[in-house]
N, C-alpha and C positions, 0 to 999 in steps of 0.2 A: 865033707861039704865042698862045694864048688868054690875054687879061688880064682881071682881075677889078677891079671898081670898086664899092666900098661907100659907102653913103650912108644918111641918115636919122637919124644920131646927133644928140645935143644935150644941153641942160641940162634936166633935169626934176626935180620934186619927189618925195620918197618917196611911193611909192603911184601915181605916174603911170604913163603908158604911152609907148612909142615903137615905130615899126615900121621896121625896117632893111631895105634893099634892097641885093642884090648882083647886078650885071649883068655877064655875061661878054661878051666881044667875039666869041666864037664859040659854036658849039653845045655845051650841056652834056647834051644828051639821052642820050648814050652813056656818060656818067659814072655809075657804079653809085650812089655815095654822095657827097652834098655835105654839108658841114658848116659850122657857125658856130663860130668860135673867139673867145677874149678873151684879152687880156693886160692885167692890172692893173700899176700902177707897182711895180716891184721883184720882180714875179712872172714865172714862166714863162708862155708861151701855153698855153691849155688849150682843149680841145674841150668845147663845151657842149651841141650839139644836131646831130643828123644826120638826113638824110632819103635814102632810097633812090630810085632811078628809079621804083620802083612805089609809092612814097609811104609806106612804112613809116617811122616816126620813133623817135628815142630821145633821152633828155635826161639830163644829169647831175643828181644828186638835187637840188642848191641850186635848180635852175630849174624843176623838175617842177611842172606846174600853174600856172605863171606865163608861160612862154615857149612859142611855138608856132612851128615852122618848116615852111615850105611852099616848093613850087618850081613854077615855070611854064616847062616846057622850051621851050614855043613862043616865050616871050620870053627865054629863056636867063637867067632871073632866079631867085634864091633869096630868100626873105624870112625875117625873124624878128620876129614880133609879141611884144613884151615888156611884160607887164602887171605890176601891183603892184611896181614896181621898188623896189629897196632900195639903200641907200649901197654895199653890197658888190658891186653889179653894175657899179659904175664901172670902166670899162676901155675900152681900144680894141678894137672888134670887127671880126673879119675873116671872110670866107668862103673856103672852098677845098675841095678834094678831101678826103674823108676815107676811112678804111679802107685796103685795101692798095694802091690805085691811086697812082700818082706825083702829087704835089703840083704845082699850077700855080704860076707865079711869085706871090708874095704882093702884094696890092694895097696901098694906103695905109691901109686901115682907115677906121673911122668913130668918133669919140670919143663915148662915152656917159658923162655925168657925172650922178649922182643925189645931189642935195643940197638941203637946205632953204635 
């Protein structure tokens, strides 16, 4: 089964940027919608950005204008460019299938901490 590995997280000051990557062990080209999720301490995992296989994107309101999701099907990789980071963006970030298709096994995620 396809496995997902997230990377690129770290500690950044408010206003800073990070670029997350999610590489799948198999092809993702047939998956219609991929997404980035995040889970903050004590909160449920939430979907923050999605991208279809045709490149259409969608974002939750708190990250609109700051985050950009992209995918490279040839590299089986999904990216999340995060700019103007805020302390409330602190969370573990995961990628996975979004929409109606079945989720893949969750990866370990990548920790993003926004703090001065």
